[in-house]
N, C-alpha and C positions, 0 to 999 in steps of 0.2 A: 167615543170608544164604547164598548161595553165589555171590555176585558173585565173590568168591574166598575166602569164609570156609571154615572146615574144621570144621563142626559135627560131622560124623561122627567126627572125630578129637579134637575139643575136650575132651570130658569125660575120656577116658582120659589125655590129656596133662596136663590140669589136676589131676586127682585123683592121678595118679601122682606129679606134682611135689609135691603136698601131703602124700601119705601116706608118703613116704620118711623114713628116719630122719634126725633133725637132724644136720647136718654141722658139726663145729667150724670156726668162722671162716666168712666169707662172701665172701672175695676172689675165689674161683674159681667162684662160683655165678652163672649167668646170670639176668638180670632178665626179667620177663614183663609185657607190656602186652596187655590184652584190650580190643578196641574193638568195640562193637556199633552198627550202623546200623539202627535200628528199621524193620521192614517192608521190608527189601531182598529182593525176590523173587529166586529163583534165576537168572532170565534177564534181570534188569535191565541187565546189562552187555553184552547181545548186540544191542541196537538203538541203541547210543550209542557214540561213540568214547571209549574209556577207556584211554589209553596207560599210565597208572600202575598200574591194576589188572592190565592185560595183562602188564606187566613183572614184577610180583610173582608172578603166576600162573606165569610161565615160570621164575622163579628159585626159587619156593617150592613150595607145595602148594595145589591148588584142588580142592574137592569139587564134584561135579556138581549136587547139590541139597541142600536141607535138609529134614529131617523134624521138624517142630516137635511139641511135646507138645500134647495137648488139655487146656485150651482155648487157642487161639492168640491170646492177649492179651499185652501187653507185660510186665506184672509177673509173671504166672504163668510165662511162657516164660523170661524172664530169670532168675528164681529157680531154675528147673530147671537152667539152664546153670551157675549159680554154686554150686549145691549138689549136682548130680548125682543128684537124687531126683525121682521122679514128683510131679505136682501133688497127688495124694491123700495123699502122704507129707508134703510140706512145708506144705500148707495155704493157700498163697497162691492161692486159687481164682479170683480176679477182679482186675481193675485197681482196682476200688473196694472199700474196706472198707464194710461195711453192718451195720445192726442191725435185726433183724426185729421187735423190740419198739417201738423209737422211730421206725422207718422212716427213720432217717438213712442217707444214702448219701454217702460222702466221695469227692470227686473223685480222679482218678489222682494228681495232684501233692500233694494234702492227705494221701492215704494213705501217701505216701513217708515221712512223719514219724511214722507210727503204729507204734511197736514192737510193740504187741499184735497187729497184723496179720501181722507177719513172723516173730516169735519163737515157733515152735511145736515146738521140740525138735530141728529140723534145723539143723546148722551150715553156713553158707556157707563158701566157700573162704578168704575173708579171715580169718575167725576161726581156722580150722584152721591156716592158715599162721602167723598171729600166735602161736599156742600152740607153734609150733616155732621161734620166734625170728626169723621174717621180719617185715619192715615192709610193711604193705599200705595201700592207699588206694582210695577210690571217688570218681569224678568223675561225678556225675549218674546212676550206675548204679542201677537199681531194687533196693531193699533195702539199699543202702549206708548209709542214714541211720538204721537201726534198731540196737538193742542185742540181743545174743544171749546169753542167760543172764547178762545184766548187762554184757556186754563189747561195746564199740563198735569199729567199724573205726577204726584209728588216725588216719586222715585221711579226712574225708568231706565232700563238697559235694553238697547236695541241690538239685534244680531249684526255683526260685521260681515263683510263679504267673505272673509276667510274663516268664519267661525267653524270649529270642528264639530259637526253635528253628532258624530257617533263616539266621541271620546268619553269613556265611562268615568275616568278620573275627573274630568271636567264636570260631568253630570253631578258627581258627589260634591264637588266644590261649590256648585251652584246651590245645592241644598243647604250647605253650611252657611252660605251667604244669606239665603232667605231666612234660616233659623235665627241668625243674628239680627236681621231686620225686625223679626218679631220680638226678640228678647231684649236686645240692647237699644233698639230705636222705637220700640213699642208700636210697630205697624199693626193695623187691624185686618187689612185685606191685601193679599198678594196673589198675583197670577204668575205661574211658571210654565214655560213652554219648551217642549223638546221636539226636534224635527224628525225623530224616528218613532215608529218604524216606516214612516212614509218614504224616506229617501231610499232605504234598502228595498222597499216594495216596488218603487218605480224602477230601480236599477236592475234588480234580479227577478222580480215577480213575487206575488204574495204566497205562492205555493212552492217555496224553495227553502232549502236548509239555511240559507243566509238570513231569511226572515225569521226562522225559528230561533237561530242563535241570537238575533237582536231581541226577541221577546224574552229570552232568558236574561239578557243584560238589563232590560227594563224591569224584570222581576227582582233582580238583585238590587237595582236602584231603589225600588219601592221598599225593599227590606232595609236598605240603608236609611231611607227616609223615616221609617218607623223608629229605628234606633236613635236617629238624630232628634226626633221629637221627644223621646224619653230623656235623652242626654241634656236637652235644654229645658226640661221640666214643663213641657207644654202639653202633656198627655190629656190633662183635664181642661185645657184652655184653648185648644186648637181643633177646629173642624177641618177635614180634608175632603175635597171632591176631586176625583180623578176621572177624566173624560177624554174625548177626542173630537175631531171635527167631521170625520167621514171614514168609510171603509175603503176597500180596493177590490177590483176584480182583475182577472188575467186577460191580457191581450196577447195573442200568439206572436211568437218571434218569427223572423224571416227563416225560410223563404215563404212561409204560409201566413204572412201578415194580414190580419183582418183589418185592412186600412181602407178608409173611404177617401179616395183622392179626388178632390173637387175639380182639379184641372181636367179631369176626364169629361166634365159636364159644362164648364163655363171657361171663358177666356178672361182671366183676371185683368189683363192689360186693357181690354176693351170695355169691361163692365164694372170693375170694382175700383172705388176710390180708396177704401181702407178696409182691412180685415184683421181679425184676430181669431184665427182658426187652427193654428198649429199648437194646440194646448190640450191634447187628450181628446175626450169625447164631446167637447162643447165648442161652439164657435159662433161668431157674429160677423156680419158683413154690412158695410156702408157702400151701397152701389153708387156709381156715378150719377149725376143728375139725369133724371128721365129713364134710368135703367133698372129701377127697383122691380118692376113687374117682370122684366126679362130675366133677371137673376132668380126671382122667386119661381117662375114657371120652369126654368131650366133645372132647378134643384129639387123642387117639391116631390117629384116622383123619380128622382134620379137613381136612388139606391134603396133597396127594401129595408135596410137598417139605418137609414138616415131620416130624421124627423125635422122638417123645415117649416118655419112659420114666419109670417109677417109679425112684426112686434106687437101690433094691436090685436092679433089673433092668437097670441101665445096663451096656452092654458092658464087660467087664473089660479088654479090649484098650486102652481109652483111659486106664486108670490114673488115673481122676479122681474117681469118685463115692463112694469109701469114706470120705472125710474128713467129719467131723461138721458142717462148715460148709455142705456141699452140701445144698440144699433138696430136699424130697420129690419134686418133679416137675422133671425135667431134660429140656431139649429143644435140638435144633440143626437148622438149616435146611441143605438141600443147597447146594452151591456156587452163588453167584450170587443167592441169596435172602436176604431180610432179615426179621427177626422184630420186630414192634412190638406194644405193648399199646394204644397210641393212635395213630391215623393222623396223619401230619404233612403229608399232601398233599391 
């Protein structure tokens, strides 16, 4: 986010906190709460009255913008934040766990419970801190429900499939639970995740009144958080970082959909063994044996706003394509364009 998140400072702060030598006793060690509001674009607080965000920005630190990793999806971006590693290092390359042999694709929430998707040799901050004697917890934060080298986060709540992402009352209840974790159970580090304003942005668009109403709800929630911290006498003992994973841009709605339909250029039935391309502006393809060059040649100049690469030629500056999970053909659309394998309009 940079509504008033500090992503540019976040990783040094967290990793410095975790990598220091263990200190005997914990009475004088400040606690840390990391909150992420999914899909909070850098300027979402600029067209809405947000007194609570404004107050914290004045009293604390506010970054001007966020530079997310590629690819800008919830799970990959959040795991980069909590691990301090590039996506090609930690291996969480997509929101969905997938299997190219069975063609299974697990939903975002189902994937949260799949340790095999998250545990690829990179340790998240929860585990690093626990190994240094800290008590850590995850409240709906991506990756918090997995085990790492057999070790689980000490306290973890994973979103259910029916979780009410936008319920303001539930948001406040979550804060109360977290405050009790800090005060009654003496946790040192807690991550808290909210699925908004990402959901409303996808459903209605970032430049809508629906999104602005959600930002006001987020601001009220931050005000409630500040009061809860005071109520639990944590003002001088708890540091708070509020951030996000990525922003959002507008894709036009029908009938003028700026959609890049891949079936206009290739026959999936003849050329493709497995694909994961119907997920916004990013996609990957596993061609059938011997068909990789044909797929690449058919797509590389197919559309002026479609960028297509062989995995080994994908730009290194994205720090994405070197992981073994990445499929042989990788593509992304320019801002404002959507990639689809099958037209939905």
